[in-house]
N, CA, C and O atoms as a GROMACS GRO file, in nm:
protein
  312
    1MET      N    1  29.102  31.141   9.200
    1MET     CA    2  28.972  31.180   9.153
    1MET      C    3  28.954  31.124   9.012
    1MET      O    4  29.047  31.123   8.931
    2ASP      N    5  28.834  31.079   8.987
    2ASP     CA    6  28.801  31.027   8.854
    2ASP      C    7  28.718  31.129   8.777
    2ASP      O    8  28.636  31.200   8.834
    3VAL      N    9  28.741  31.135   8.647
    3VAL     CA   10  28.662  31.218   8.557
    3VAL      C   11  28.606  31.127   8.449
    3VAL      O   12  28.680  31.050   8.388
    4ARG      N   13  28.477  31.136   8.426
    4ARG     CA   14  28.412  31.057   8.321
    4ARG      C   15  28.356  31.156   8.219
    4ARG      O   16  28.284  31.249   8.253
    5ILE      N   17  28.393  31.135   8.092
    5ILE     CA   18  28.351  31.226   7.984
    5ILE      C   19  28.266  31.148   7.886
    5ILE      O   20  28.310  31.047   7.830
    6GLY      N   21  28.144  31.195   7.865
    6GLY     CA   22  28.058  31.137   7.764
    6GLY      C   23  28.084  31.205   7.631
    6GLY      O   24  28.092  31.327   7.624
    7VAL      N   25  28.098  31.126   7.527
    7VAL     CA   26  28.127  31.178   7.394
    7VAL      C   27  28.006  31.154   7.305
    7VAL      O   28  27.952  31.044   7.301
    8ILE      N   29  27.964  31.259   7.233
    8ILE     CA   30  27.844  31.244   7.150
    8ILE      C   31  27.868  31.146   7.036
    8ILE      O   32  27.979  31.132   6.985
    9HIS      N   33  27.762  31.079   6.998
    9HIS     CA   34  27.760  30.982   6.889
    9HIS      C   35  27.846  30.858   6.916
    9HIS      O   36  27.892  30.792   6.823
   10THR      N   37  27.868  30.827   7.044
   10THR     CA   38  27.938  30.703   7.080
   10THR      C   39  27.885  30.655   7.215
   10THR      O   40  27.851  30.735   7.302
   11ALA      N   41  27.877  30.524   7.229
   11ALA     CA   42  27.826  30.467   7.354
   11ALA      C   43  27.934  30.460   7.462
   11ALA      O   44  27.902  30.444   7.580
   12LYS      N   45  28.059  30.472   7.424
   12LYS     CA   46  28.168  30.463   7.520
   12LYS      C   47  28.192  30.597   7.588
   12LYS      O   48  28.168  30.703   7.531
   13GLU      N   49  28.240  30.588   7.711
   13GLU     CA   50  28.280  30.706   7.786
   13GLU      C   51  28.432  30.705   7.800
   13GLU      O   52  28.496  30.600   7.787
   14ILE      N   53  28.486  30.821   7.826
   14ILE     CA   54  28.629  30.832   7.854
   14ILE      C   55  28.643  30.845   8.005
   14ILE      O   56  28.590  30.940   8.064
   15ASP      N   57  28.712  30.752   8.067
   15ASP     CA   58  28.738  30.756   8.211
   15ASP      C   59  28.883  30.793   8.234
   15ASP      O   60  28.974  30.729   8.181
   16VAL      N   61  28.904  30.898   8.313
   16VAL     CA   62  29.039  30.945   8.342
   16VAL      C   63  29.057  30.947   8.493
   16VAL      O   64  28.979  31.010   8.564
   17GLU      N   65  29.159  30.879   8.542
   17GLU     CA   66  29.191  30.880   8.684
   17GLU      C   67  29.302  30.982   8.704
   17GLU      O   68  29.415  30.962   8.658
   18LEU      N   69  29.269  31.092   8.771
   18LEU     CA   70  29.364  31.200   8.793
   18LEU      C   71  29.453  31.170   8.912
   18LEU      O   72  29.425  31.080   8.992
   19ALA      N   73  29.560  31.246   8.923
   19ALA     CA   74  29.651  31.231   9.037
   19ALA      C   75  29.576  31.260   9.168
   19ALA      O   76  29.480  31.336   9.169
   20SER      N   77  29.622  31.199   9.275
   20SER     CA   78  29.554  31.215   9.403
   20SER      C   79  29.558  31.358   9.455
   20SER      O   80  29.474  31.397   9.536
   21ASP      N   81  29.654  31.437   9.408
   21ASP     CA   82  29.663  31.576   9.454
   21ASP      C   83  29.598  31.675   9.356
   21ASP      O   84  29.621  31.796   9.366
   22ALA      N   85  29.518  31.626   9.263
   22ALA     CA   86  29.451  31.713   9.165
   22ALA      C   87  29.356  31.808   9.236
   22ALA      O   88  29.282  31.767   9.326
   23ASP      N   89  29.357  31.933   9.197
   23ASP     CA   90  29.272  32.036   9.256
   23ASP      C   91  29.137  32.038   9.184
   23ASP      O   92  29.129  32.073   9.067
   24ARG      N   93  29.032  31.999   9.255
   24ARG     CA   94  28.898  31.988   9.198
   24ARG      C   95  28.852  32.121   9.136
   24ARG      O   96  28.794  32.123   9.028
   25ASP      N   97  28.878  32.232   9.204
   25ASP     CA   98  28.836  32.363   9.152
   25ASP      C   99  28.909  32.398   9.022
   25ASP      O  100  28.848  32.452   8.930
   26GLU      N  101  29.038  32.366   9.014
   26GLU     CA  102  29.114  32.393   8.892
   26GLU      C  103  29.065  32.306   8.777
   26GLU      O  104  29.059  32.351   8.662
   27ILE      N  105  29.031  32.181   8.806
   27ILE     CA  106  28.977  32.092   8.703
   27ILE      C  107  28.845  32.148   8.650
   27ILE      O  108  28.824  32.152   8.529
   28ARG      N  109  28.758  32.192   8.741
   28ARG     CA  110  28.630  32.250   8.699
   28ARG      C  111  28.651  32.374   8.612
   28ARG      O  112  28.581  32.394   8.514
   29LYS      N  113  28.747  32.458   8.649
   29LYS     CA  114  28.776  32.578   8.571
   29LYS      C  115  28.824  32.543   8.431
   29LYS      O  116  28.784  32.606   8.333
   30SER      N  117  28.909  32.441   8.421
   30SER     CA  118  28.959  32.402   8.288
   30SER      C  119  28.847  32.341   8.204
   30SER      O  120  28.845  32.360   8.082
   31ILE      N  121  28.755  32.269   8.267
   31ILE     CA  122  28.640  32.215   8.194
   31ILE      C  123  28.551  32.328   8.145
   31ILE      O  124  28.510  32.330   8.029
   32ASP      N  125  28.520  32.423   8.234
   32ASP     CA  126  28.437  32.538   8.196
   32ASP      C  127  28.500  32.617   8.082
   32ASP      O  128  28.431  32.657   7.988
   33LYS      N  129  28.631  32.638   8.090
   33LYS     CA  130  28.701  32.714   7.986
   33LYS      C  131  28.693  32.642   7.851
   33LYS      O  132  28.666  32.706   7.749
   34ALA      N  133  28.716  32.511   7.851
   34ALA     CA  134  28.712  32.434   7.726
   34ALA      C  135  28.572  32.435   7.666
   34ALA      O  136  28.556  32.447   7.545
   35LEU      N  137  28.469  32.422   7.751
   35LEU     CA  138  28.332  32.414   7.701
   35LEU      C  139  28.277  32.550   7.659
   35LEU      O  140  28.177  32.556   7.588
   36SER      N  141  28.341  32.660   7.701
   36SER     CA  142  28.292  32.792   7.666
   36SER      C  143  28.331  32.833   7.524
   36SER      O  144  28.281  32.933   7.472
   37ASP      N  145  28.420  32.757   7.461
   37ASP     CA  146  28.468  32.789   7.327
   37ASP      C  147  28.446  32.668   7.236
   37ASP      O  148  28.499  32.560   7.263
   38ASP      N  149  28.369  32.686   7.129
   38ASP     CA  150  28.341  32.575   7.038
   38ASP      C  151  28.468  32.517   6.976
   38ASP      O  152  28.470  32.399   6.939
   39ALA      N  153  28.571  32.597   6.965
   39ALA     CA  154  28.697  32.548   6.908
   39ALA      C  155  28.792  32.499   7.019
   39ALA      O  156  28.907  32.465   6.992
   40GLY      N  157  28.743  32.498   7.144
   40GLY     CA  158  28.827  32.460   7.258
   40GLY      C  159  28.852  32.310   7.265
   40GLY      O  160  28.782  32.230   7.203
   41THR      N  161  28.952  32.276   7.343
   41THR     CA  162  28.989  32.137   7.368
   41THR      C  163  29.009  32.119   7.517
   41THR      O  164  29.076  32.199   7.582
   42LEU      N  165  28.949  32.015   7.571
   42LEU     CA  166  28.969  31.982   7.712
   42LEU      C  167  29.091  31.892   7.724
   42LEU      O  168  29.094  31.782   7.668
   43TRP      N  169  29.192  31.940   7.796
   43TRP     CA  170  29.314  31.864   7.819
   43TRP      C  171  29.317  31.822   7.965
   43TRP      O  172  29.301  31.906   8.054
   44LEU      N  173  29.338  31.693   7.990
   44LEU     CA  174  29.354  31.641   8.125
   44LEU      C  175  29.479  31.553   8.129
   44LEU      O  176  29.513  31.490   8.029
   45THR      N  177  29.545  31.549   8.242
   45THR     CA  178  29.661  31.463   8.261
   45THR      C  179  29.626  31.359   8.365
   45THR      O  180  29.589  31.393   8.477
   46ASP      N  181  29.638  31.231   8.329
   46ASP     CA  182  29.602  31.125   8.423
   46ASP      C  183  29.713  31.103   8.525
   46ASP      O  184  29.818  31.168   8.520
   47ARG      N  185  29.689  31.012   8.617
   47ARG     CA  186  29.784  30.990   8.727
   47ARG      C  187  29.916  30.931   8.682
   47ARG      O  188  30.012  30.931   8.758
   48HIS      N  189  29.923  30.882   8.558
   48HIS     CA  190  30.048  30.828   8.503
   48HIS      C  191  30.123  30.931   8.418
   48HIS      O  192  30.229  30.901   8.364
   49GLY      N  193  30.067  31.051   8.407
   49GLY     CA  194  30.131  31.156   8.329
   49GLY      C  195  30.089  31.161   8.183
   49GLY      O  196  30.139  31.245   8.108
   50ARG      N  197  29.998  31.072   8.142
   50ARG     CA  198  29.950  31.075   8.003
   50ARG      C  199  29.852  31.190   7.986
   50ARG      O  200  29.771  31.217   8.075
   51GLU      N  201  29.859  31.257   7.873
   51GLU     CA  202  29.769  31.369   7.844
   51GLU      C  203  29.657  31.321   7.753
   51GLU      O  204  29.680  31.252   7.653
   52ILE      N  205  29.535  31.360   7.788
   52ILE     CA  206  29.415  31.322   7.714
   52ILE      C  207  29.349  31.450   7.664
   52ILE      O  208  29.330  31.545   7.741
   53ALA      N  209  29.314  31.453   7.536
   53ALA     CA  210  29.249  31.570   7.477
   53ALA      C  211  29.115  31.528   7.419
   53ALA      O  212  29.104  31.425   7.353
   54VAL      N  213  29.013  31.611   7.445
   54VAL     CA  214  28.881  31.587   7.389
   54VAL      C  215  28.831  31.720   7.333
   54VAL      O  216  28.825  31.818   7.406
   55PRO      N  217  28.795  31.725   7.205
   55PRO     CA  218  28.742  31.849   7.147
   55PRO      C  219  28.610  31.886   7.217
   55PRO      O  220  28.523  31.801   7.236
   56ALA      N  221  28.596  32.011   7.254
   56ALA     CA  222  28.477  32.057   7.327
   56ALA      C  223  28.348  32.030   7.250
   56ALA      O  224  28.244  32.003   7.312
   57THR      N  225  28.352  32.036   7.120
   57THR     CA  226  28.230  32.014   7.041
   57THR      C  227  28.182  31.870   7.047
   57THR      O  228  28.067  31.842   7.011
   58ARG      N  229  28.265  31.777   7.092
   58ARG     CA  230  28.229  31.635   7.100
   58ARG      C  231  28.184  31.593   7.239
   58ARG      O  232  28.140  31.480   7.258
   59ILE      N  233  28.195  31.683   7.338
   59ILE     CA  234  28.163  31.648   7.476
   59ILE      C  235  28.013  31.658   7.501
   59ILE      O  236  27.952  31.762   7.478
   60ALA      N  237  27.954  31.547   7.548
   60ALA     CA  238  27.813  31.545   7.584
   60ALA      C  239  27.796  31.584   7.731
   60ALA      O  240  27.704  31.659   7.765
   61TYR      N  241  27.882  31.533   7.818
   61TYR     CA  242  27.878  31.565   7.961
   61TYR      C  243  28.012  31.533   8.024
   61TYR      O  244  28.093  31.458   7.968
   62VAL      N  245  28.035  31.591   8.141
   62VAL     CA  246  28.155  31.562   8.219
   62VAL      C  247  28.109  31.536   8.362
   62VAL      O  248  28.033  31.614   8.420
   63GLU      N  249  28.156  31.426   8.418
   63GLU     CA  250  28.120  31.388   8.555
   63GLU      C  251  28.247  31.382   8.638
   63GLU      O  252  28.340  31.309   8.606
   64LEU      N  253  28.250  31.461   8.746
   64LEU     CA  254  28.364  31.459   8.837
   64LEU      C  255  28.332  31.367   8.953
   64LEU      O  256  28.230  31.382   9.019
   65GLY      N  257  28.419  31.270   8.977
   65GLY     CA  258  28.402  31.178   9.089
   65GLY      C  259  28.456  31.236   9.217
   65GLY      O  260  28.507  31.348   9.220
   66SER      N  261  28.445  31.160   9.322
   66SER     CA  262  28.496  31.200   9.452
   66SER      C  263  28.647  31.190   9.455
   66SER      O  264  28.706  31.110   9.383
   67PRO      N  265  28.711  31.271   9.539
   67PRO     CA  266  28.855  31.254   9.558
   67PRO      C  267  28.885  31.114   9.611
   67PRO      O  268  28.798  31.051   9.672
   68ASP      N  269  29.006  31.065   9.588
   68ASP     CA  270  29.045  30.929   9.630
   68ASP      C  271  29.017  30.905   9.778
   68ASP      O  272  28.978  30.794   9.816
   69SER      N  273  29.037  31.004   9.861
   69SER     CA  274  29.020  30.986  10.005
   69SER      C  275  28.875  30.958  10.043
   69SER      O  276  28.848  30.911  10.154
   70GLU      N  277  28.781  30.988   9.954
   70GLU     CA  278  28.640  30.968   9.984
   70GLU      C  279  28.583  30.843   9.918
   70GLU      O  280  28.464  30.817   9.929
   71ARG      N  281  28.667  30.766   9.852
   71ARG     CA  282  28.619  30.644   9.786
   71ARG      C  283  28.577  30.542   9.890
   71ARG      O  284  28.641  30.529   9.995
   72ARG      N  285  28.469  30.471   9.859
   72ARG     CA  286  28.423  30.365   9.948
   72ARG      C  287  28.448  30.231   9.881
   72ARG      O  288  28.431  30.214   9.760
   73ILE      N  289  28.488  30.136   9.964
   73ILE     CA  290  28.514  30.003   9.913
   73ILE      C  291  28.428  29.905   9.992
   73ILE      O  292  28.419  29.914  10.114
   74GLY      N  293  28.367  29.813   9.922
   74GLY     CA  294  28.285  29.713   9.990
   74GLY      C  295  28.138  29.732   9.965
   74GLY      O  296  28.098  29.811   9.879
   75PHE      N  297  28.058  29.658  10.041
   75PHE     CA  298  27.914  29.658  10.018
   75PHE      C  299  27.837  29.720  10.134
   75PHE      O  300  27.715  29.704  10.140
   76GLY      N  301  27.901  29.788  10.223
   76GLY     CA  302  27.834  29.846  10.340
   76GLY      C  303  27.735  29.954  10.302
   76GLY      O  304  27.755  30.027  10.204
   77ALA      N  305  27.628  29.964  10.378
   77ALA     CA  306  27.528  30.069  10.356
   77ALA      C  307  27.588  30.202  10.398
   77ALA      O  308  27.657  30.212  10.499
   78GLY      N  309  27.561  30.302  10.319
   78GLY     CA  310  27.627  30.427  10.350
   78GLY      C  311  27.539  30.540  10.361
   78GLY      O  312  27.584  30.651  10.386
   0.00000   0.00000   0.00000
């Protein structure tokens, strides 16, 4: 599953590719928890084991992608 985080005052986004067994509901809960506290930090671990931290006050939006099993490849109409 991919997570895209928009950061305020910057044109770049943070893209994090999570492990294939990442629990979507648990990820959403951790995002909600981090965003509910102005002093909070969103911590995510990518598929290589690297930890990424983003201060909640800097987050503009968070986009959760589809799980890996639902990814489409190619140009077919869907």
